[in-house]
C-alpha positions as CSV (number, residue, x, y, z in Angstrom):
1,M,22.4,24.4,-7.9
2,S,19.5,24.5,-5.4
3,P,16.6,22.1,-6.3
4,R,13.2,23.4,-7.3
5,Y,10.7,21.0,-6.0
6,G,7.3,20.6,-7.5
7,M,4.7,18.1,-8.6
8,V,3.1,16.8,-11.8
9,V,-0.5,15.6,-11.7
10,D,-1.8,13.4,-14.5
11,L,-5.5,14.1,-15.0
12,N,-5.9,10.9,-17.1
13,R,-4.5,8.6,-14.4
14,C,-6.3,10.0,-11.4
15,V,-9.2,7.8,-10.4
16,G,-10.6,9.9,-7.6
17,C,-9.9,7.3,-4.9
18,Q,-8.9,9.9,-2.3
19,T,-5.9,7.9,-1.2
20,C,-3.6,10.9,-1.5
21,A,-6.0,12.9,0.7
22,I,-6.1,10.3,3.4
23,A,-2.4,9.8,3.3
24,C,-1.9,13.5,3.7
25,K,-4.2,13.6,6.6
26,H,-2.6,10.6,8.3
27,A,1.0,11.9,7.7
28,N,0.2,15.4,8.9
29,D,-2.3,14.7,11.7
30,T,-4.8,17.3,10.5
31,P,-7.9,17.7,12.6
32,P,-11.5,17.4,11.3
33,G,-12.4,20.0,8.6
34,V,-8.7,20.6,7.7
35,Q,-7.6,19.0,4.5
36,W,-4.3,20.0,2.9
37,R,-4.7,17.7,-0.1
38,R,-8.1,17.6,-1.8
39,V,-9.5,15.7,-4.8
40,L,-12.4,17.5,-6.6
41,D,-14.9,15.4,-8.5
42,V,-15.7,17.4,-11.6
43,E,-18.5,16.7,-14.0
44,R,-18.7,18.9,-17.1
45,G,-21.0,19.2,-20.2
46,T,-24.6,18.4,-20.7
47,Y,-26.2,15.0,-21.6
48,P,-25.2,13.1,-23.7
49,D,-22.0,15.0,-24.2
50,V,-20.6,14.7,-20.6
51,E,-17.3,14.1,-19.0
52,R,-16.0,13.3,-15.5
53,L,-12.5,13.9,-14.1
54,F,-10.8,14.4,-10.8
55,L,-8.7,17.4,-9.9
56,V,-6.0,17.2,-7.2
57,T,-5.6,20.5,-5.4
58,G,-3.6,22.0,-2.6
59,C,-0.7,24.4,-2.1
60,Q,1.0,25.0,-5.4
61,H,4.3,26.2,-3.9
62,C,4.4,29.1,-6.3
63,A,7.6,30.5,-7.6
64,E,6.0,33.9,-6.9
65,P,3.7,33.1,-3.9
66,P,1.4,36.0,-3.1
67,C,1.0,34.6,0.4
68,V,4.6,35.3,1.4
69,P,4.9,39.1,1.0
70,V,1.6,39.9,2.7
71,C,2.4,38.0,5.9
72,P,3.0,40.7,8.6
73,T,5.0,38.4,10.8
74,G,7.2,36.4,8.4
75,A,5.5,33.2,9.4
76,T,5.0,32.3,5.8
77,R,8.3,31.8,4.1
78,Q,9.8,30.5,0.9
79,R,12.9,28.4,1.0
80,A,15.7,28.3,-1.6
81,D,14.3,25.1,-2.9
82,G,10.9,26.8,-3.6
83,L,8.9,25.2,-0.8
84,V,6.6,27.6,1.0
85,T,6.6,26.7,4.7
86,M,4.9,27.9,7.9
87,D,6.3,28.9,11.2
88,Y,3.4,28.2,13.5
89,D,5.1,29.8,16.5
90,T,5.2,33.2,14.7
91,C,1.9,33.2,12.9
92,I,-0.8,35.4,14.6
93,G,-3.7,33.9,12.6
94,C,-4.7,37.1,10.8
95,G,-5.8,35.2,7.7
96,Y,-4.0,37.6,5.3
97,C,-2.1,34.7,3.6
98,A,-5.4,32.8,3.2
99,V,-7.1,35.6,1.3
100,A,-4.0,36.2,-0.7
101,C,-3.8,32.6,-1.9
102,P,-5.6,32.0,-5.3
103,Y,-5.7,28.2,-4.7
104,Q,-7.8,27.9,-1.5
105,A,-4.8,26.1,0.1
106,R,-5.0,27.7,3.6
107,T,-7.1,26.8,6.6
108,I,-7.3,28.2,10.1
109,A,-8.7,25.9,12.8
110,H,-9.4,28.1,15.9
111,D,-10.3,25.1,18.1
112,T,-8.9,21.6,18.3
113,G,-11.6,19.3,17.0
114,W,-12.0,15.6,17.6
115,Y,-13.3,13.1,15.1
116,Y,-15.6,11.3,17.6
117,G,-16.7,14.3,19.7
118,E,-14.2,13.6,22.4
119,P,-10.4,12.9,22.2
120,T,-9.1,9.5,21.6
121,A,-5.7,8.2,22.7
122,Q,-4.4,8.3,19.1
123,E,-5.6,11.9,18.6
124,T,-4.2,13.2,21.8
125,H,-0.9,11.5,21.0
126,V,-0.5,13.4,17.7
127,V,-2.4,16.6,18.4
128,H,-0.6,19.8,17.2
129,E,-1.6,22.5,19.6
130,E,0.8,24.9,17.8
131,R,-1.5,24.9,14.8
132,A,-4.6,26.1,16.6
133,G,-5.7,29.6,15.7
134,V,-3.0,30.0,13.0
135,A,-2.8,29.4,9.3
136,N,-1.7,26.0,8.1
137,K,-1.3,24.3,4.8
138,C,0.5,21.7,2.7
139,T,4.3,21.9,2.9
140,F,5.0,19.0,0.5
141,C,6.0,17.0,3.6
142,V,9.1,19.1,4.1
143,E,10.3,17.0,7.0
144,R,10.4,13.9,4.7
145,V,12.2,15.9,1.9
146,D,14.8,17.3,4.3
147,E,15.5,13.9,5.9
148,G,15.9,12.3,2.5
149,T,18.2,15.0,1.3
150,A,20.4,14.7,4.4
151,L,20.7,11.0,3.8
152,G,21.6,11.4,0.1
153,K,18.2,10.1,-1.1
154,V,16.2,11.5,-4.0
155,P,12.8,12.9,-3.0
156,G,10.3,11.8,-5.6
157,T,12.2,8.6,-6.4
158,D,12.8,7.2,-2.9
159,L,9.2,7.0,-1.7
160,E,10.0,7.1,2.0
161,Y,11.3,10.6,1.5
162,T,8.6,11.7,-0.9
163,P,5.4,13.7,0.1
164,A,2.9,11.3,1.4
165,C,0.3,12.1,-1.3
166,A,2.6,11.2,-4.2
167,A,4.1,8.2,-2.4
168,S,0.7,6.7,-1.8
169,C,-1.0,7.3,-5.2
170,I,-2.2,3.9,-6.4
171,A,-2.6,5.1,-10.0
172,Q,0.7,6.9,-10.3
173,A,-1.1,10.1,-11.0
174,L,1.0,12.2,-8.7
175,H,4.7,12.7,-9.2
176,F,7.1,14.7,-7.0
177,G,10.6,15.9,-7.9
178,D,13.1,18.5,-8.8
179,F,12.1,20.8,-11.7
180,A,15.6,22.3,-11.6
181,D,17.0,18.9,-12.7
182,P,16.2,18.4,-16.4
183,D,16.6,14.6,-16.0
184,S,14.2,14.3,-13.0
185,N,10.9,12.5,-13.3
186,V,8.8,15.7,-13.1
187,S,11.0,17.5,-15.7
188,R,10.7,14.7,-18.2
189,L,6.9,14.4,-17.7
190,A,6.4,18.1,-18.1
191,R,8.6,18.3,-21.1
192,D,7.3,15.3,-22.9
193,N,3.6,15.9,-22.3
194,A,1.1,18.7,-22.7
195,S,0.4,20.4,-19.4
196,F,-1.0,23.5,-17.8
197,Q,-0.5,25.5,-14.6
198,M,-3.5,26.5,-12.5
199,H,-4.3,30.3,-12.9
200,E,-0.9,31.0,-14.5
201,E,-2.4,34.3,-15.7
202,L,-2.0,35.6,-12.2
203,G,1.7,35.5,-12.4
204,T,2.3,33.1,-9.5
205,D,4.1,30.5,-11.5
206,P,2.6,27.5,-9.6
207,Q,4.9,24.5,-9.3
208,I,2.2,21.9,-9.9
209,R,1.7,21.0,-13.5
210,Y,-1.4,19.2,-14.8
211,L,-1.0,16.7,-17.6
212,Y,-4.1,16.4,-19.8
213,D,-3.4,14.1,-22.7
214,V,-1.8,10.8,-23.5
215,P,0.2,10.8,-26.7
216,N,-1.4,8.5,-29.4
217,A,-4.3,7.6,-27.1
218,T,-6.3,10.3,-25.3
219,P,-5.8,13.8,-26.8
220,G,-6.5,16.9,-24.8
221,R,-8.9,19.7,-25.7
222,E,-9.8,23.2,-24.6
223,A,-12.6,23.7,-22.2
224,E,-15.8,24.6,-24.0
225,E,-18.1,27.5,-23.4
226,V,-20.6,25.4,-21.6
227,D,-17.9,24.5,-19.1
228,T,-17.0,28.1,-18.2
229,A,-20.2,30.0,-18.9
230,D,-21.9,32.0,-16.1
231,A,-24.5,29.3,-15.7
232,A,-21.8,26.8,-14.7
233,M,-19.8,29.3,-12.6
234,A,-22.8,30.6,-10.8
235,N,-23.7,27.2,-9.5
236,P,-22.5,26.8,-5.9
237,E,-22.6,23.0,-6.3
238,N,-19.8,23.2,-9.0
239,P,-16.6,22.2,-7.2
240,L,-14.6,24.6,-9.4
241,V,-16.6,27.6,-8.1
242,G,-14.8,29.5,-5.3
243,E,-16.6,29.5,-2.0
244,R,-17.2,32.8,-0.1
245,Q,-14.2,33.4,2.1
246,T,-14.7,33.4,5.9
247,F,-11.3,34.4,7.0
248,W,-12.2,38.1,7.0
249,D,-15.8,38.6,8.2
250,A,-17.9,41.5,9.4
251,R,-15.1,42.4,11.9
252,A,-12.8,43.0,9.0
253,A,-15.4,45.0,7.2
254,M,-15.8,47.2,10.3
255,N,-12.1,47.8,10.3
256,F,-12.0,48.9,6.7
257,T,-15.1,51.0,7.3
258,L,-13.9,52.8,10.4
259,G,-10.3,52.9,9.3
260,G,-11.1,54.4,5.9
261,L,-13.5,56.9,7.5
262,S,-11.0,58.0,10.2
263,G,-8.0,58.1,7.9
264,G,-9.9,60.1,5.3
265,A,-11.3,62.4,8.0
266,M,-7.8,63.2,9.2
267,A,-6.5,63.9,5.7
268,V,-9.4,66.1,4.8
269,A,-9.4,67.9,8.1
270,G,-5.7,68.6,7.8
271,L,-6.2,70.1,4.3
272,A,-9.2,72.1,5.5
273,A,-7.1,73.6,8.3
274,A,-4.3,74.4,5.8
275,F,-6.7,76.3,3.6
276,G,-8.2,78.2,6.6
277,M,-11.5,76.4,6.7
278,L,-11.0,75.0,10.1
279,G,-9.4,76.5,13.2
280,S,-6.7,74.8,15.3
281,D,-9.0,73.8,18.2
282,A,-11.7,72.4,15.9
283,L,-9.1,70.5,14.0
284,V,-7.7,68.8,17.1
285,D,-11.3,68.0,18.1
286,A,-11.9,66.4,14.7
287,Y,-8.7,64.5,15.0
288,L,-9.7,63.1,18.4
289,V,-13.1,61.9,17.1
290,A,-11.4,60.2,14.0
291,A,-8.7,58.7,16.2
292,A,-11.4,57.1,18.5
293,L,-13.1,55.6,15.5
294,M,-9.8,54.3,14.1
295,A,-9.1,52.7,17.5
296,L,-12.5,51.0,17.4
297,G,-11.7,49.7,13.9
298,L,-8.3,48.3,15.1
299,F,-10.1,46.6,18.0
300,F,-12.2,44.7,15.5
301,V,-9.0,43.6,13.8
302,F,-7.7,42.4,17.2
303,L,-10.8,40.3,17.6
304,E,-10.2,38.8,14.2
305,I,-6.7,37.3,14.8
306,G,-6.4,33.8,16.2
307,R,-3.4,34.3,18.5
308,K,-4.1,37.6,20.2
309,L,-1.2,37.6,22.6
310,R,1.2,37.7,19.6
311,F,-0.3,40.8,18.1
312,L,3.0,42.7,18.3
313,Y,4.5,40.3,15.8
314,V,2.6,42.3,13.2
315,L,5.6,44.7,13.3
316,L,8.0,42.2,11.8
317,R,7.6,42.6,8.0
318,P,7.6,46.3,7.0
319,Q,9.6,45.5,3.9
320,T,6.7,43.7,2.1
321,S,3.5,43.6,4.2
322,W,1.0,46.5,3.9
323,M,-0.5,45.3,7.2
324,T,2.8,45.9,8.9
325,R,3.1,49.3,7.2
326,E,-0.4,50.2,8.4
327,T,0.6,49.4,11.9
328,Y,3.6,51.7,11.6
329,A,1.4,54.5,10.4
330,V,-0.7,54.0,13.6
331,A,2.5,54.0,15.6
332,V,3.3,57.5,14.2
333,L,-0.2,58.8,14.3
334,Y,-1.2,58.4,18.0
335,P,2.0,59.9,19.5
336,A,1.8,62.8,17.1
337,L,-1.9,63.4,18.0
338,A,-1.1,63.2,21.7
339,L,1.6,65.9,21.3
340,D,-0.8,67.9,19.1
341,V,-3.4,67.9,21.9
342,L,-0.8,69.0,24.5
343,W,1.0,71.5,22.3
344,P,-1.0,72.4,19.2
345,H,1.3,73.2,16.3
346,P,1.0,73.3,12.5
347,V,3.8,70.7,12.1
348,L,2.0,68.3,14.4
349,H,-1.3,69.1,12.6
350,A,0.4,68.1,9.3
351,A,2.0,65.0,10.9
352,V,-1.4,63.7,12.0
353,A,-3.0,64.4,8.6
354,L,-0.2,62.6,6.8
355,A,-0.3,59.6,9.1
356,G,-4.0,59.4,8.6
357,A,-3.6,59.5,4.8
358,A,-0.9,56.9,5.0
359,F,-3.2,54.7,7.0
360,L,-5.9,55.0,4.4
361,Y,-3.5,54.2,1.6
362,C,-2.2,51.2,3.4
363,Q,-5.8,49.9,3.8
364,A,-6.3,50.3,0.1
365,Q,-3.2,48.2,-0.6
366,I,-4.1,45.6,2.0
367,L,-7.3,44.8,0.3
368,F,-5.8,44.9,-3.2
369,A,-3.1,42.4,-2.2
370,G,-5.8,39.8,-1.4
371,K,-5.0,38.2,-4.7
372,G,-7.1,35.1,-3.8
373,I,-10.3,37.2,-3.9
374,P,-11.1,38.5,-7.4
375,A,-13.4,41.2,-6.1
376,W,-10.5,42.6,-4.1
377,R,-7.7,42.4,-6.6
378,A,-9.4,44.4,-9.4
379,P,-7.2,47.4,-10.4
380,L,-9.8,50.0,-9.4
381,V,-10.0,48.7,-5.8
382,P,-7.2,50.9,-4.3
383,W,-8.6,54.0,-6.0
384,L,-12.1,53.2,-4.8
385,I,-10.9,52.7,-1.2
386,V,-9.0,56.0,-1.2
387,A,-11.7,58.0,-2.9
388,S,-14.4,56.5,-0.7
389,G,-12.3,57.0,2.5
390,L,-11.8,60.7,1.7
391,L,-15.5,61.0,0.9
392,E,-16.5,59.4,4.2
393,G,-13.9,61.5,6.0
394,A,-15.3,64.7,4.5
395,G,-18.8,63.5,5.4
396,L,-17.8,63.0,9.0
397,L,-16.2,66.4,9.1
398,G,-19.3,68.0,7.6
399,F,-21.4,66.4,10.3
400,L,-19.0,67.4,13.1
401,M,-19.0,71.0,11.8
402,K,-22.7,71.0,12.0
403,V,-22.6,69.6,15.6
404,M,-19.8,71.9,16.7
405,G,-21.1,74.9,14.8
406,T,-17.6,75.8,13.7
407,G,-15.6,76.1,10.5
408,A,-16.3,77.0,6.9
409,V,-18.8,74.3,6.2
410,E,-19.3,75.5,2.6
411,G,-15.8,74.3,1.6
412,I,-16.4,70.9,3.1
413,A,-19.7,70.8,1.2
414,W,-18.0,71.3,-2.1
415,T,-15.4,68.7,-1.1
416,I,-18.2,66.2,-0.5
417,V,-19.8,67.0,-3.9
418,V,-16.5,66.5,-5.8
419,L,-15.6,63.3,-3.9
420,S,-19.2,61.9,-4.3
421,V,-18.9,62.3,-8.1
422,A,-15.4,60.7,-8.1
423,A,-16.4,57.8,-5.9
424,G,-19.6,57.3,-7.9
425,I,-17.7,57.1,-11.1
426,L,-15.2,54.6,-9.7
427,W,-17.9,52.5,-8.2
428,H,-19.8,52.4,-11.5
429,R,-16.6,51.5,-13.5
430,Y,-15.6,48.8,-10.9
431,R,-18.9,47.0,-11.4
432,R,-18.9,47.5,-15.2
433,T,-15.5,46.0,-15.5
434,A,-16.0,43.2,-12.9
435,A,-16.4,40.3,-15.3
436,G,-13.4,41.4,-17.4
437,E,-11.3,41.4,-14.2
438,G,-12.2,37.9,-13.3
439,I,-14.9,38.6,-10.7
440,G,-17.3,35.6,-11.0
441,P,-21.1,35.7,-11.4
442,L,-21.8,34.9,-7.7
443,A,-19.7,37.9,-6.5
444,H,-21.0,40.1,-9.4
445,A,-24.6,39.3,-8.3
446,E,-23.8,40.5,-4.8
447,L,-22.4,43.8,-6.1
448,D,-25.4,44.3,-8.4
449,A,-27.8,43.7,-5.5
450,V,-26.3,46.5,-3.4
451,A,-25.3,48.9,-6.3
452,P,-28.6,50.9,-6.5
453,V,-28.6,51.7,-2.8
454,V,-24.9,52.7,-2.8
455,T,-25.3,54.8,-5.9
456,I,-28.5,56.6,-4.7
457,F,-27.8,57.0,-1.0
458,G,-24.0,56.8,-0.8
459,H,-23.1,59.0,-3.8
460,A,-26.0,60.9,-5.4
461,A,-27.9,61.9,-2.2
462,P,-24.7,63.4,-0.4
463,A,-23.9,65.5,-3.5
464,L,-27.4,66.7,-3.9
465,L,-27.9,67.5,-0.2
466,C,-24.6,69.5,-0.1
467,L,-25.6,71.4,-3.3
468,L,-28.9,72.1,-1.6
469,G,-27.1,73.3,1.5
470,L,-24.9,75.6,-0.6
471,A,-28.0,77.0,-2.4
472,I,-30.0,77.9,0.7
473,A,-29.2,80.0,3.8
474,G,-29.8,79.7,7.5
475,P,-29.8,76.6,9.8
476,L,-31.3,74.4,7.1
477,S,-28.1,74.8,5.1
478,A,-25.9,73.2,7.8
479,W,-28.5,70.5,8.4
480,A,-28.5,69.5,4.7
481,I,-24.7,69.4,4.6
482,G,-24.6,67.4,7.8
483,L,-27.1,64.9,6.5
484,G,-25.2,64.6,3.3
485,G,-22.2,63.8,5.3
486,V,-24.0,61.1,7.3
487,L,-25.2,59.4,4.1
488,A,-21.7,59.5,2.6
489,V,-20.5,57.6,5.7
490,A,-23.3,55.1,5.5
491,G,-22.8,54.5,1.8
492,G,-19.2,53.8,2.3
493,A,-19.9,51.3,5.1
494,L,-22.5,49.5,2.9
495,W,-20.3,49.0,-0.2
496,K,-17.4,47.9,1.9
497,F,-19.4,45.3,3.7
498,A,-20.8,44.1,0.4
499,V,-17.3,43.8,-1.3
500,I,-15.5,42.3,1.7
501,V,-18.1,40.0,3.1
502,R,-20.8,39.3,0.6
503,A,-18.8,39.4,-2.7
504,G,-15.6,37.9,-1.1
505,H,-15.7,34.7,-3.1
506,Q,-12.4,32.9,-3.4
507,Q,-10.7,32.4,-6.8
508,G,-12.0,28.9,-7.4
509,F,-10.3,26.5,-9.7
510,A,-9.8,26.3,-13.5
511,I,-9.3,23.5,-15.9
512,P,-8.4,25.3,-19.2
513,M,-7.4,22.1,-20.9
514,M,-8.8,18.7,-20.2
515,P,-8.6,15.1,-21.4
516,T,-11.0,14.0,-24.1
517,R,-12.9,11.2,-22.4
518,G,-16.5,10.7,-21.6
519,S,-19.6,10.2,-23.7
520,G,-21.0,11.7,-26.9
521,T,-18.8,14.2,-28.5
522,R,-16.5,14.1,-25.5
523,A,-15.7,10.4,-25.9
524,A,-12.0,9.5,-26.4
525,P,-11.1,8.5,-30.0
526,P,-9.7,5.0,-30.6
527,R,-6.0,4.7,-30.2
528,L,-4.2,5.4,-33.5
529,E,-1.4,2.9,-32.7
530,P,-0.3,0.9,-29.7
531,I,1.7,2.7,-27.1
């Protein structure tokens, strides 16, 4: 039977000495700012009932790792023994695995940094140029594990073939071993002691188990309301609070804005032509405008990736990655559009519209698969992306009809009205259910800050202007509908920027159970009997 490697962390034993973090850095030659193993110093409670503990974090080598299926190149892999590894020569540095990870275990260093400003002999000797610009993370010192296995040693027992962090722990708080072996050290510790898994509610089945009590000595207890209340989780100084992600910045927001707008415009334009609201020539013109905007959005994505010359590797994982599937939609769309420009035909019209719709749907799933960002993984996000993309596309089409003076603009006006209502309802429900879906107070505050503007100018105003355009006659009618379309596009760009950039806080960490030790009511009781 294949082993299932994992780790047990004893919260009672960890003294916060950071030896594991230093050993990891030394063994893996990580540059400044890159730390695969971290120890968080956590203080909870209010005086005099306070407690301090140390939380060891890093890659959890999940049984169901969300970082693996999203990777568009296959650089992130899971071995038969459960270890999640990286192929640095295949990774393009898109950051998708980083936003999919709920444990803040991924880093991307775009430049080789030096600890003293300039390279030393030691640093240049161990520099890993293959890691620059790509995702990297803890691999449980896979080289040590493999070497030990080949020599018949037992990783976790034979320290030379055990991950550096566990082998170096001075307090014996870290234990590495094979969970598939019921007699292994980690299996016995997990079986004989109370433990929890970090964010097990996400279904990742992390393979690090945290022990939180000592039988007959230090009992465990559930976290109290004061530990998890909004006041605590809205404090950026709290080490358990997730930081705002920086892997996907304004360039990613531009891609989702322009991509959703263009994909939605192609889908709406194709339907409008099918129902006789848009002629063939005007349809192709609308397709060309949308395709240009989509290309601009894709260019922003190209600017985002760390290893640009490897961009074609994005085609390697269509079986699981929505980013790869989006690329295949693009590969169908542009040739179909080129043929449609040369030889306009209803079949080609439909092919472009369907490819645009597929692109929009892939974008919705791409964001939703970012499981490490609570604001993105909410169940309403795919629906919101699709509805907003169609609204923005209809808005663009309404504006183009005004500019070109062609097509049955009244039908597009009604489309904008219906989609404005639908997108507005989804946006309202998304914010109302945010807390229940795990979106923290910092991200929620960002959503609330932009909500009135999005609701008024992105949803209400487009609908009202289009209704006004339908109620009046003459040139003002087309102007009202065109302006409504412009506001629909602007509203979509605003909320996407807010959700992706401003509200893109990472999951953070959770300690649902903890040792009873500290002062006041959190002080450990006296031992009942000797151990």
